[in-house]
Every structure is written in structure tokens, then in C-alpha cells.
C-alpha positions in Angstrom: 11.1 37.3 -3.8 14.3 35.0 -3.8 15.3 36.4 -0.4 11.8 35.6 1.0 11.9 32.1 -0.3 15.3 31.4 1.2 14.1 32.7 4.6 11.0 30.6 4.5 12.9 27.4 3.5 15.3 27.9 6.4 12.4 28.2 8.7 11.0 24.9 7.7 14.4 23.2 7.8 14.6 24.2 11.4 11.0 22.9 11.8 12.1 19.5 10.8 14.8 19.4 13.3 12.5 20.8 16.0 9.9 18.2 15.3 12.5 15.4 15.5 13.8 16.8 18.7 10.3 17.1 20.1 9.6 13.5 19.4 12.3 12.5 21.9 11.1 14.7 24.7 8.1 13.6 26.9 5.1 15.9 26.6 4.4 17.9 29.8 1.1 19.2 31.1 0.6 21.8 33.9 0.4 20.4 37.4 -3.2 19.6 38.4 -4.9 21.5 41.2 -3.8 20.2 44.6 -0.8 18.3 43.2 2.8 19.1 44.2 4.5 21.7 41.9 5.9 19.2 39.5 4.6 18.7 35.9 3.2 15.4 34.8 3.8 13.4 31.6 1.0 13.3 29.1 -0.2 9.8 28.1 2.5 8.1 26.0 0.3 7.8 22.9 -0.4 11.6 22.9 3.1 12.8 23.6 4.7 12.6 20.1 1.9 14.2 18.2 1.5 17.0 20.8 5.2 17.8 20.9 5.6 17.7 17.1 2.7 20.1 16.7 4.0 22.6 19.3 7.5 22.5 17.7 6.0 22.9 14.2 3.8 25.9 15.0 6.8 27.7 16.5 9.2 26.9 13.7 6.7 27.8 10.9 5.9 31.2 12.5 8.2 33.0 10.1 6.5 31.5 7.0 3.0 32.4 8.3 4.0 35.8 9.6 1.4 37.7 7.5 -1.4 35.6 8.8 -0.9 36.1 12.5 -3.9 37.4 14.4 -6.3 37.2 11.5 -9.6 35.3 11.1 -12.3 34.9 8.4 -11.7 36.5 5.0 -8.7 38.4 6.2 -7.0 35.2 7.2 -8.0 33.5 3.9 -6.6 36.5 1.9 -3.3 36.4 3.9 -2.9 32.7 3.4 -3.6 33.1 -0.3 -0.8 35.6 -0.6 1.6 33.3 1.3 0.9 30.0 -0.5 0.7 31.6 -4.0 4.5 32.1 -3.8 5.3 28.7 -5.4 7.2 26.9 -8.1 4.9 25.3 -10.6 5.4 21.8 -12.1 4.6 20.4 -15.5 2.1 17.6 -15.5 4.8 15.1 -16.6 7.0 16.2 -13.6 4.1 15.2 -11.3 4.9 11.5 -11.8 8.3 11.7 -10.2 7.2 14.2 -7.5 4.5 11.8 -6.3 7.0 9.0 -6.1 8.8 11.0 -3.4 5.9 12.8 -1.7 3.9 9.6 -1.2 6.6 7.1 -0.7 5.8 4.1 1.5 7.7 4.7 4.7 8.1 0.9 5.1 9.2 0.3 1.4 11.1 3.0 -0.5 10.3 1.3 -3.8 6.6 1.8 -3.4 4.0 4.6 -3.0 0.9 4.6 -0.8 -2.3 4.9 -2.8 -4.7 7.5 -1.4 -8.1 5.9 -1.4 -7.2 2.2 -1.1 -4.2 2.5 1.2 -2.4 -0.1 -0.8 1.4 0.0 -1.2 2.3 -0.3 -4.9 5.5 -0.2 -6.9 6.6 3.2 -8.0 7.3 1.7 -11.4 3.6 0.8 -11.9 2.5 4.4 -12.8 0.3 4.5 -15.8 -3.2 3.9 -17.0 -3.7 0.1 -17.1 -5.5 -2.1 -14.6 -3.1 -2.6 -11.7 -1.3 0.7 -12.2 -1.6 3.8 -10.2 -2.3 7.2 -11.7 -2.5 10.9 -10.7 -5.7 11.6 -8.9 -6.9 15.2 -8.8 -8.6 15.4 -5.3 -10.2 18.7 -6.4 -11.6 17.1 -9.6 -10.2 19.0 -12.5 -13.7 19.3 -14.2 -14.8 21.4 -11.2 -13.6 24.6 -12.7 -12.5 23.1 -16.0 -8.7 23.6 -15.4 -7.6 20.3 -16.8 -4.0 19.3 -16.5 -2.4 22.6 -17.5 0.3 24.0 -15.3 -1.4 25.6 -12.3 -4.3 23.9 -10.3 -4.0 21.0 -12.7 -0.5 20.2 -11.6 -0.5 21.4 -8.0 0.8 18.4 -6.0 -0.8 19.6 -2.8 -4.0 17.9 -4.2 -2.5 15.4 -6.6 -2.1 11.9 -5.1 -1.3 8.4 -6.3 -4.5 6.3 -6.8 -5.4 2.9 -8.1 -6.5 3.4 -11.7 -9.9 1.6 -11.2 -10.6 3.3 -7.9 -9.8 6.7 -9.4 -12.2 6.0 -12.2 -15.0 5.1 -9.7 -14.4 8.4 -7.9 -14.4 10.3 -11.2 -15.4 13.9 -10.5 -17.8 13.2 -7.7 -18.1 15.6 -4.7 -17.3 14.3 -1.2 -20.0 13.2 1.2 -20.8 10.4 3.6 -22.5 7.2 2.5 -22.9 4.8 -0.3 -21.7 1.2 -1.1 -18.3 -0.2 -0.8 -15.8 0.6 -3.6 -14.1 -2.5 -4.9 -10.5 -2.6 -3.7 -11.2 0.9 -2.2 -9.8 0.2 1.3 -13.1 1.0 2.9 -14.1 3.9 0.6 -17.8 4.3 -0.3 -19.6 5.8 -3.2 -23.1 6.5 -4.5 -24.4 8.2 -7.6 -23.2 11.7 -6.7 -20.6 11.5 -4.0 -17.5 9.6 -2.8 -16.4 8.9 0.8 -12.7 8.0 1.2 -11.5 5.5 3.8 -11.3 6.8 7.4 -7.5 7.2 7.5 -7.4 9.8 4.8 -10.7 11.7 5.4 -8.9 14.6 6.9 -6.2 14.6 4.2 -8.9 15.0 1.6 -10.6 17.8 3.5 -7.3 19.7 4.0 -6.4 19.3 0.3 -9.7 20.7 -0.8 -9.4 23.7 1.6 -5.9 24.4 0.5 -7.1 24.6 -3.1 -9.8 27.1 -2.0 -7.2 29.3 -0.5 -4.6 29.0 -3.2 -6.9 29.6 -6.2 -9.0 32.7 -5.7 -9.5 33.7 -9.4 -6.7 36.3 -9.3 -4.1 34.6 -11.6 -6.1 33.5 -14.6 -7.5 30.4 -12.9 -11.1 29.9 -11.5 -12.0 31.0 -8.0 -12.3 27.6 -6.4 -14.6 27.4 -3.4 -16.1 24.6 -1.3 -19.9 24.6 -0.8 -22.5 22.4 0.8 -23.8 20.7 -2.3 -23.0 17.7 -4.4 -23.3 17.4 -8.2 -21.5 20.7 -8.7 -20.7 19.7 -12.3 -18.3 22.1 -14.1 -18.8 24.9 -11.6 -15.6 25.8 -9.7 -17.2 24.4 -6.5 -16.9 21.2 -4.5 -18.8 19.8 -1.6 -19.8 19.1 1.0 -18.1 21.7 3.2 -19.9 20.6 6.4 -18.8 17.0 5.9 -15.2 18.1 5.0 -15.0 20.0 8.2 -16.2 17.0 10.1 -13.6 14.8 8.4 -10.9 17.4 9.2 -11.8 17.1 12.9 -12.1 13.3 12.9 -8.7 12.7 11.1 -6.1 15.3 12.2 -2.7 15.6 10.3 -0.5 12.5 10.8 3.2 12.0 10.2 2.7 10.9 6.6 0.8 14.0 5.8 3.2 16.3 7.6 6.2 14.7 5.9 4.4 15.2 2.5 3.9 18.8 3.2 7.6 19.2 4.1 8.8 17.4 0.9 6.6 19.6 -1.3 8.0 22.7 0.4 11.6 21.7 0.4 11.9 20.0 -3.0 9.1 20.9 -5.3 6.7 23.8 -5.0 8.2 25.6 -2.1 4.8 26.4 -0.6 2.8 24.7 2.2 -0.7 23.5 3.0 -1.5 25.8 6.0 -4.2 23.5 7.3 -1.7 20.8 8.0 0.5 23.2 10.0 -2.4 25.0 11.6 -5.6 22.8 11.7 -7.3 25.5 13.8 -7.4 27.8 10.8 -10.2 25.7 9.1 -12.7 26.8 11.8 -11.2 30.3 11.8 -12.1 30.7 8.1 -15.1 28.5 7.5 
């Protein structure tokens, strides 16, 4: 296993370089019918994301080798085998990890809070009003895994959140609608669901789907699965899948989410969220 991990980490190190290189090169599209033989530049606002995605897919091919050419349950099973090769953190270690994974790119002394979008001092981690704490995006009561090492400490779905906003979200499933959450950055909630702000809807969806692939009931933890319901209670399910898929399409991975995936891989868990690297795999499985 050590040899495999070294190989995979080299692959992603190359990916980072490839992405940075890609950002400096104009994106090209095939020549249109009837045009001269030269290629044309894509619109400027599309070029960086398109180039970064092409570079990333090529560079991560080694990591995802076992998933190539698969769909449906075969793809889900292959991804489970890949991402289950990880280093596990203690719950106390999550504090420092989140200070790096969710660092404000404009202020290295702060983290960005998931639901509100606010930038808050890294030192204000705790449980008081005005602090930020560790939000389990897959609510830990949905499967009753608590904060024990495993799904309860997997930083692919743990994010900094304002203490009060986190309390309002509680263990609600995800769905559209509701009334505005105080200091929630545009998030909404009702009696049985929570809708995050638009800028992180896709992030939430991809974190939920990562958990469904990573925890399949084979290593002493519950088999976590998305469904199309709300009020799932303590069952190891979370909804709504149809809405999460819509959010995934509406809010594709951005640079913050991609960097977060890289930091988790390189410095902490040494595994990746495949739906950030390959957004098309969501539809291929679900």
C-alpha cells in the first residue's frame, strides 16, 4: 500500500503543476465549419476553468485508474476501493486541518464559513456565539456515527460553520425552500430541510455523494446512501438526491473546492473527492 500512495501523490503533485500551467494558456476550440483551418480562443471567462479541468482529468488518471470505463454500481464500487485508502484523523485534529483546507484566499489568518460565506479569524474556533465550529455536512445523526474516527472525522465533509447557523441547520436534510437563515448568507430553512447559499450548493452535493461512495457498510460504519426523502432521522440516509443532483449541475467545482481537495489529499487524508475531479460521475452513478 505505501508504494501505491506514493504513486498517487506524485500524480496529484503533477496535477497541481498542470493546472497552474493550464491557467496561463488560452483555451482552444475546434475551428467552426466554413472557417479557415485555425482554432479560435474560447470566451475569456470560460478559458481558465476549461483548461484546468482538462489538465486535472489527465493528471489524475493514475489515481482513478481502477474506475476507468465503468458506470453505475461498478463505478461506485471502484471509487469506494480507491477513496477508502486514506489516513484517518482524530476529531481534535480536525480543527487545525480545517484552518488550512478552508483558508480564506484573501486573508491567510481567516477561514471561509460554509453556509454564510463569512471570513472569520482562525482563532475563533469554539462553541460560543461569534465562533465557528465543525459542521458535519452529512449530519452525524444520520447513521449515528458521532465524532468517532471514521465518518465523524472525515474532512471531505467537515467544514467551518458559524455556531448559530450550524445549530439552525442541525441534522436537517437538504432541499429547496424555506425562510431566510439569520446571518446565513442567503441560506434558507424550514421545519425539515436546509438550503445552503447558491455559491456552495454544489459543494454540499459533492460532499454528500463522496460520503455515499466512501462509506458502504464494509468497515464497521453504516452504509451511507442518499435518497429522495427528508426527515430521515437516524437512518443512514440523507436527501434529497434529486435536488442534490440539480445543485451539483448548477454549481460546478470552483478553485476553492479544487484547492481544498488537493490539500486534503496532499497533507491530511491522502484521498480525494472524485466528484470534484470528475463531475460527470455523478450522473454515471445516480
